[in-house]
C-alpha positions in Angstrom: -49.9 -69.3 26.3 -49.4 -69.5 30.1 -51.1 -72.3 32.0 -50.8 -72.6 35.8 -52.1 -75.1 38.3 -52.3 -74.7 42.1 -53.6 -76.6 45.1 -54.5 -75.0 48.4 -55.5 -76.8 51.6 -56.1 -75.1 54.9 -57.9 -76.0 58.1 -58.4 -74.9 61.6 -60.0 -75.7 64.9 -61.1 -72.9 67.2 -62.7 -72.6 70.7 -64.8 -69.6 71.1 -66.4 -70.1 74.5 -66.1 -68.0 77.7 -63.6 -67.7 80.5 -65.2 -70.6 82.4 -65.4 -73.0 79.3 -63.3 -72.2 76.3 -64.7 -75.1 74.3 -68.3 -74.0 74.7 -68.4 -72.7 71.1 -66.1 -73.7 68.3 -65.6 -75.2 64.9 -63.5 -77.5 62.9 -63.0 -76.5 59.3 -61.0 -78.1 56.5 -61.0 -76.7 52.9 -59.3 -77.8 49.7 -59.1 -76.0 46.4 -57.7 -77.0 43.0 -57.2 -74.1 40.6 -56.4 -74.3 36.9 -55.9 -71.2 34.7 -54.8 -70.6 31.2 -54.3 -67.3 29.5 -53.0 -66.0 26.1 -51.7 -62.6 25.1 -51.8 -61.6 21.4 -50.3 -58.4 20.0 -52.7 -57.5 17.2 -50.7 -54.4 16.3 -48.4 -51.9 17.9 -51.5 -50.1 19.3 -53.8 -53.0 20.2 -53.2 -55.9 22.5 -55.6 -58.7 23.2 -55.6 -60.9 26.3 -57.9 -63.7 27.2 -58.1 -66.7 29.4 -60.2 -69.4 31.1 -60.1 -70.7 34.6 -61.7 -73.3 36.8 -61.6 -74.1 40.5 -62.9 -77.1 42.4 -63.8 -76.5 46.1 -64.2 -79.2 48.7 -64.9 -78.4 52.3 -65.9 -80.0 55.6 -67.4 -78.0 58.5 -68.3 -79.1 62.0 -69.6 -76.3 64.3 -70.9 -76.4 67.8 -72.7 -73.8 70.0 -73.4 -73.7 73.7 -76.6 -72.3 75.0 -76.8 -68.5 74.7 -79.1 -65.6 75.2 -79.2 -62.5 73.1 -79.5 -59.0 74.4 -83.2 -59.1 73.5 -83.8 -62.1 75.7 -84.0 -64.6 72.8 -82.5 -68.0 73.8 -80.3 -70.0 71.5 -80.3 -73.7 72.6 -77.1 -75.7 72.4 -76.6 -77.1 68.9 -74.1 -78.8 66.6 -74.0 -78.4 62.8 -72.3 -80.8 60.4 -71.9 -79.4 56.9 -70.2 -81.6 54.3 -71.3 -80.3 50.9 -70.6 -82.0 47.6 -67.6 -80.8 45.7 -68.5 -77.6 44.0 -66.8 -75.6 41.3 -66.2 -72.2 39.8 -65.5 -71.7 36.1 -65.3 -68.8 33.7 -63.2 -66.7 31.4 -62.1 -63.2 30.6 -61.3 -61.1 27.6 -59.3 -57.8 27.8 -58.3 -55.3 25.1 -55.6 -52.7 25.6 -55.6 -49.8 23.1 -52.7 -47.3 22.9 -53.4 -44.9 20.0 -50.6 -42.6 21.2 -47.8 -42.5 23.8 -50.0 -40.3 26.0 -53.2 -42.4 26.0 -54.2 -46.0 26.8 -57.6 -47.6 27.3 -58.2 -51.0 28.9 -61.6 -52.6 28.5 -62.6 -56.1 29.4 -65.3 -58.6 30.4 -65.1 -61.3 33.0 -67.7 -64.1 33.2 -68.0 -66.7 36.0 -70.3 -69.5 37.0 -70.5 -70.7 40.6 -72.0 -74.1 41.0 -72.8 -73.6 44.7 -75.2 -70.7 44.2 -76.1 -71.6 40.6 -75.1 -68.1 39.4 -73.7 -66.8 36.2 -72.2 -63.3 36.5 -70.7 -61.0 33.9 -68.4 -58.2 35.1 -67.6 -55.3 32.7 -64.5 -53.2 33.5 -62.8 -50.3 31.9 -59.8 -48.1 32.7 -58.1 -45.1 31.2 -54.7 -43.6 31.5 -53.8 -40.2 30.0 -50.4 -38.4 30.3 -51.3 -34.7 30.9 -47.6 -34.0 30.9 -44.5 -36.2 30.7 -44.8 -36.8 34.5 -48.4 -36.2 35.4 -50.9 -39.0 34.6 -54.7 -39.0 34.9 -56.2 -42.4 35.7 -59.8 -43.5 35.9 -61.5 -46.9 36.2 -65.0 -48.4 36.4 -66.1 -51.9 37.0 -68.3 -54.6 38.5 -67.0 -56.9 41.2 -68.7 -59.9 42.8 -68.0 -61.7 46.1 -69.4 -65.2 46.3 -70.6 -66.5 49.6 -68.2 -69.0 51.4 -69.1 -72.5 52.4 -68.2 -71.4 56.0 -71.1 -68.9 55.9 -73.5 -71.5 54.5 -72.5 -74.0 57.3 -74.1 -71.8 60.0 -77.7 -72.6 58.9 -79.3 -74.8 56.2 -81.2 -71.8 54.9 -77.9 -70.1 54.1 -77.4 -72.3 51.1 -79.8 -69.9 49.3 -77.4 -67.0 49.5 -76.3 -65.2 46.4 -73.2 -63.2 45.6 -72.8 -59.6 46.8 -71.9 -56.9 44.3 -69.7 -53.8 44.3 -69.6 -51.2 41.6 -66.3 -49.3 41.6 -65.7 -45.7 40.4 -62.1 -44.5 40.7 -60.3 -41.3 39.5 -56.8 -40.2 40.3 -53.6 -38.4 39.5 -50.1 -39.8 39.5 -46.9 -37.8 39.4 -43.5 -39.3 38.6 -40.8 -37.5 40.4 -38.2 -39.9 39.0 -38.1 -43.5 37.7 -37.9 -44.6 41.4 -40.3 -42.2 43.1 -43.9 -41.5 42.4 -46.9 -39.9 44.2 -50.6 -40.6 43.6 -53.9 -39.4 44.9 -57.2 -41.2 44.2 -60.8 -40.6 44.8 -63.1 -43.6 45.0 -66.8 -44.5 45.3 -68.0 -48.1 45.8 -71.7 -48.8 45.7 -72.7 -52.1 47.3 -75.8 -54.2 47.1 -76.8 -57.8 47.9 -74.4 -57.6 50.9 -74.5 -60.3 53.5 -76.7 -59.6 56.6 -76.8 -62.0 59.5 -79.9 -62.1 61.7 -79.7 -61.0 65.3 -82.0 -63.8 66.5 -80.9 -66.7 64.2 -77.8 -67.6 62.3 -79.4 -67.1 59.0 -77.6 -64.9 56.4 -79.5 -63.1 53.6 -78.6 -60.7 50.8 -80.8 -57.8 52.0 -78.0 -55.4 52.7 -76.6 -52.5 50.8 -74.4 -49.5 51.3 -71.4 -47.6 50.0 -67.7 -46.8 50.7 -66.0 -43.6 49.5 -62.8 -41.8 50.3 -59.5 -40.4 49.2 -56.1 -42.0 49.2 -52.7 -40.4 49.1 -49.6 -42.5 48.4 -45.9 -41.9 48.0 -43.5 -44.7 46.9 -39.8 -44.8 46.8 -38.5 -48.0 45.1 -35.2 -49.4 46.0 -32.7 -46.7 45.1 -29.1 -47.0 46.3 -29.9 -48.5 49.7 -33.3 -47.0 50.7 -36.9 -48.1 49.9 -40.0 -46.8 51.5 -43.7 -45.7 51.2 -46.1 -43.4 52.9 -49.9 -43.8 52.7 -52.9 -41.9 54.1 -56.5 -42.8 53.5 -59.7 -41.0 54.6 -62.7 -43.1 54.1 -66.4 -43.4 55.0 -68.2 -46.8 54.8 -71.9 -47.1 55.5 -74.3 -50.0 55.4 -78.0 -50.7 55.9 -79.7 -54.0 56.6 -82.7 -53.5 54.3 -84.3 -51.0 51.9 -86.3 -49.2 54.5 -83.8 -49.3 57.3 -81.4 -46.5 58.2 -77.7 -46.2 57.3 -75.1 -46.9 60.0 -71.3 -47.0 60.1 -69.9 -50.3 58.9 -68.0 -52.3 61.4 -64.8 -51.7 59.4 -65.3 -48.0 58.9 -61.9 -46.6 59.8 -62.0 -42.9 59.0 -58.2 -42.1 59.1 -55.5 -44.6 58.3 -51.8 -43.7 58.1 -48.9 -46.1 57.3 -45.2 -45.4 57.0 -42.8 -48.2 55.8 -39.1 -48.0 55.2 -36.2 -50.3 54.5 -32.5 -49.8 54.5 -29.9 -52.1 52.9 -27.0 -52.1 55.4 -24.8 -54.5 53.2 -25.4 -57.0 50.5 -26.5 -59.5 53.1 -28.1 -57.4 55.8 -31.3 -55.3 55.7 -33.4 -53.5 58.3 -37.0 -52.3 58.0 -39.7 -50.7 60.0 -43.4 -50.0 59.7 -45.5 -47.6 61.7 -49.3 -47.6 61.6 -51.8 -45.2 63.0 -55.6 -45.5 62.6 -58.7 -44.1 64.2 -60.9 -46.5 66.1 -63.5 -48.6 64.3 -67.2 -48.5 65.4 -69.0 -50.7 67.9 -72.4 -50.9 69.4 -72.2 -49.6 73.0 -74.1 -50.8 76.1 -76.3 -47.9 77.4 -77.9 -49.7 80.4 -79.6 -52.8 81.7 -83.1 -54.3 81.7 -84.8 -57.0 83.8 -86.7 -59.6 81.8 -88.0 -62.9 83.1 -86.0 -62.4 86.3 -82.8 -62.1 84.3 -80.7 -59.0 83.6 -79.8 -58.1 80.0 -77.7 -55.4 78.4 -79.5 -52.6 76.7 -77.7 -51.6 73.5 -77.4 -48.1 72.0 -77.5 -47.3 68.3 -75.8 -49.8 66.1 -72.1 -48.9 65.7 -72.7 -45.5 67.3 -69.5 -45.6 69.5 -65.8 -45.9 68.5 -62.9 -47.9 69.9 -59.8 -45.9 70.9 -57.3 -45.1 68.1 -54.7 -47.7 67.4 -51.0 -47.4 66.6 -47.9 -49.6 66.7 -44.3 -49.9 65.4 -42.9 -53.0 63.9 -39.2 -53.6 63.2 -37.6 -56.4 61.0 -34.0 -57.5 60.3 -33.1 -59.8 57.4 -29.9 -61.8 56.9 -29.4 -63.4 53.5 -27.0 -66.4 52.8 -26.0 -67.0 49.2 -25.2 -70.5 48.0 -24.4 -71.9 44.5 -28.0 -72.2 43.2 -30.1 -70.9 46.0 -30.4 -68.4 48.8 -31.5 -68.6 52.4 -33.0 -65.7 54.3 -33.3 -65.6 58.0 -35.4 -62.8 59.6 -36.3 -61.5 63.0 -39.5 -59.5 63.4 -40.5 -57.5 66.5 -44.1 -56.5 66.4 -45.5 -53.6 68.5 -42.1 -52.5 69.7 -43.3 -50.1 72.4 -46.0 -52.6 73.6 -49.1 -50.4 72.8 -52.4 -51.7 74.1 -54.7 -51.6 71.1 -58.3 -52.6 71.8 -59.8 -55.2 69.5 -63.3 -55.3 71.0 -65.3 -54.8 74.2 -67.5 -57.4 75.9 -70.3 -56.4 78.3 -71.7 -58.5 81.2 -74.4 -57.9 83.8 -74.3 -59.3 87.3 -77.2 -60.5 89.4 -77.8 -56.9 90.7 -78.0 -55.4 87.3 -74.6 -53.8 87.3 -72.8 -53.8 84.0 -69.1 -54.3 83.4 -67.0 -53.8 80.3 -63.9 -55.9 79.5 -61.5 -55.1 76.7 -59.7 -57.6 74.5 -56.4 -56.4 73.0 -54.3 -57.0 69.9 -50.8 -58.5 70.1 -48.5 -57.0 72.7 -44.7 -57.0 72.1 -44.2 -60.1 70.0 -40.9 -61.5 68.6 -41.0 -63.7 65.5 -38.1 -65.7 63.9 -38.3 -67.4 60.5 -36.5 -68.5 57.4 -37.3 -68.6 53.7 -35.5 -70.2 50.8 -35.3 -69.4 47.1 -34.2 -71.8 44.4 
């Protein structure tokens, strides 16, 4: 039996105002989680393995949020407001049971159930999952899996409006099928097709800060991956994903591109061991731009100019790409090691757009400003292992 306990505490304070007043909007958040988990594995026979466990988590959070006065693109006025949200300590608890059956060297089946109760939403969920691996040849493996997955709402979302405490968990049903080819013990290639059907997804109102579970949608795509584990002095991986992600905000509303719908995504990572103590690595990323809702014009309402929006997420940001380089130096002592590293992000200083903001002057002229991801950024750090 293996039992683990962990504690996590994190907090932040953010200012999300405008150029004239950075503290106009913001929040102060502090969250603490205590997690206990115990699991047991039992070999029933050479062909059957049972694994089960229980877990529990207590969650304590404090949220203080403030908003300056604001006006939506539709002319709806948000008055200035502050929200203090200090919920009672809540908890999650549940268990899981998993069976692995290997009737032959070529075939394995993994089936399981996960149950969970979340005190904050007063929900009890059961998630069935099943997976299958079959060796078509000594090197070619067929893999399939199916399962239910739930995402519970966070206390941060509930803090935005008292009505948000009525939120429920969102659900995703995963269907995955793929092939894996073993070139050698150190090198493998895989290709996967996946379909994820989503319901009860979180939808935030355009005119209030209320969040409901009226959304739905899907995500589907294909993923190609090659991995070279550490062999001699070289390690690396190459991944390419083509995906489509759609959402809709209600049963009778149209589908639109999800805000994180990134059609093409390519990543190349490699590391080289120069000596026993020195290692160098690099990572190159390229991805097509994610969608956003464009401004198509302006309109005068109540003697004020407002932005007129186009179709939801009907435009795309520019493609993004960057190169990161890292150097590690390891120092060995009697019973522990110390590693110092130097990271250089975005080596060629590419301007990758994060988002656009639109503004209208007193004459009805619209301007677009771009906010960018990190430019060239050096990072120095150390880590220790005992």
